[in-house]
C-alpha positions as CSV (number, residue, x, y, z in Angstrom):
1,M,105.0,107.9,103.3
2,R,102.8,109.5,100.7
3,R,101.3,107.4,97.9
4,R,101.2,108.5,94.3
5,K,98.5,107.7,91.8
6,H,99.4,108.5,88.2
7,L,96.0,107.5,86.7
8,F,94.6,110.9,87.5
9,A,97.2,112.8,85.5
10,A,96.5,110.5,82.5
11,L,92.8,111.4,82.7
12,V,93.6,115.1,82.6
13,L,95.8,114.7,79.5
14,Q,93.4,112.4,77.7
15,A,90.5,114.9,78.2
16,G,92.7,117.8,77.1
17,A,91.5,119.8,80.1
18,T,93.4,123.0,81.0
19,A,92.0,123.8,84.4
20,P,94.0,126.5,86.2
21,S,96.8,125.3,88.4
22,I,95.7,126.2,91.9
23,S,96.3,124.8,95.4
24,L,93.9,122.2,96.5
25,G,93.3,124.1,99.7
26,D,93.0,127.6,98.2
27,S,89.3,128.5,97.6
28,H,88.4,125.1,96.1
29,P,88.0,122.6,98.9
30,D,85.5,120.7,96.8
31,Y,88.0,118.7,94.8
32,F,88.0,114.9,94.8
33,L,84.3,114.6,95.8
34,H,83.1,112.3,93.0
35,G,85.5,109.4,93.1
36,R,84.4,105.9,92.2
37,Y,85.8,102.4,91.6
38,T,85.5,100.8,88.3
39,P,84.7,98.1,87.5
40,T,82.8,96.8,90.5
41,S,81.6,93.5,89.1
42,G,83.6,90.3,88.8
43,Q,83.3,86.5,88.8
44,V,84.5,83.8,91.2
45,G,87.7,82.3,90.0
46,Q,88.5,85.1,87.4
47,P,91.2,87.7,87.9
48,F,89.7,91.0,89.1
49,Y,91.2,94.5,89.0
50,A,89.4,97.8,89.9
51,D,90.9,101.2,90.5
52,A,89.8,104.6,91.8
53,T,89.0,107.3,89.3
54,F,87.9,110.9,89.5
55,E,86.5,113.1,86.8
56,V,88.9,115.7,85.3
57,D,86.8,118.6,86.6
58,D,87.0,117.1,90.1
59,M,90.7,117.8,90.5
60,P,93.0,120.8,90.1
61,G,94.8,121.1,86.7
62,N,98.0,119.1,86.3
63,C,97.2,117.1,89.3
64,V,99.0,113.8,90.0
65,A,97.1,112.6,93.1
66,E,98.8,111.2,96.2
67,W,97.6,110.3,99.6
68,K,99.0,109.3,103.0
69,D,97.1,106.1,103.3
70,I,94.0,104.1,102.4
71,V,91.8,102.5,105.0
72,I,89.0,100.2,103.9
73,S,85.8,100.0,106.1
74,G,83.9,96.8,105.5
75,V,85.0,93.5,104.1
76,L,86.3,93.1,100.5
77,P,85.3,89.9,98.7
78,P,87.6,87.1,99.8
79,G,90.6,86.8,97.5
80,L,90.7,90.6,96.8
81,D,92.9,93.2,98.5
82,V,94.6,96.5,97.8
83,A,97.0,95.6,95.0
84,S,100.2,97.2,96.6
85,S,101.2,99.6,99.2
86,N,101.4,102.6,96.8
87,S,98.2,101.8,94.8
88,S,94.5,102.5,95.1
89,A,93.8,99.4,93.0
90,I,91.9,96.4,94.4
91,A,92.9,93.2,92.8
92,G,93.0,89.5,93.1
93,T,90.9,86.4,92.3
94,P,87.6,86.4,94.2
95,T,86.6,83.1,95.8
96,I,83.1,83.7,97.1
97,A,80.0,85.1,95.2
98,G,78.0,88.0,96.7
99,D,77.7,91.7,97.2
100,W,80.4,93.3,99.3
101,P,79.7,97.0,100.3
102,V,82.9,98.8,101.4
103,I,84.0,102.4,102.0
104,I,87.6,103.2,100.8
105,N,88.9,106.1,102.8
106,F,91.8,108.2,101.4
107,H,93.6,110.2,104.0
108,A,95.4,113.4,103.1
109,L,94.4,113.1,99.4
110,G,96.0,115.9,97.3
111,C,98.3,116.7,94.5
112,T,102.1,116.1,94.4
113,Y,102.7,119.9,93.9
114,N,100.7,120.8,97.1
115,T,100.9,118.0,99.7
116,K,100.2,120.3,102.7
117,D,96.5,120.8,101.8
118,G,95.4,117.2,101.4
119,V,91.8,116.3,102.3
120,D,90.2,113.1,103.5
121,R,87.8,111.6,101.0
122,A,85.7,108.4,101.0
123,I,84.5,106.3,98.0
124,K,81.6,104.0,98.6
125,A,81.5,100.9,96.4
126,V,79.6,97.6,96.3
127,F,81.7,94.9,94.7
128,H,79.4,92.3,93.0
129,I,81.0,88.9,92.5
130,A,79.0,86.4,90.5
131,K,79.3,82.6,90.5
């Protein structure tokens, strides 16, 4: 099952970008290289929500990103997890303070209009949870 992420399309529309509509795999294999999670800081006992984001020039035009699955390497702060099966969001209420380095691996990341050329990408993040 492929996962859809609508946040990326909203970024394209807000920035007013009109990048050419090209296939992810055709001549531009460098898309989705600059992903990050934001925010990465939270507090014990307070609800937390972070999501993946990419810059508008880091994706093909009119892209609504989707992926096959997400695998997290490392340990998320206790109390946090992937928000749902079709989301890249990490959410919950952290229970222990500390710094938690993880790598979030997106498998077959691509655009809804061209799912055959998906790429694997990883986002490194350190979630800092304060007392």
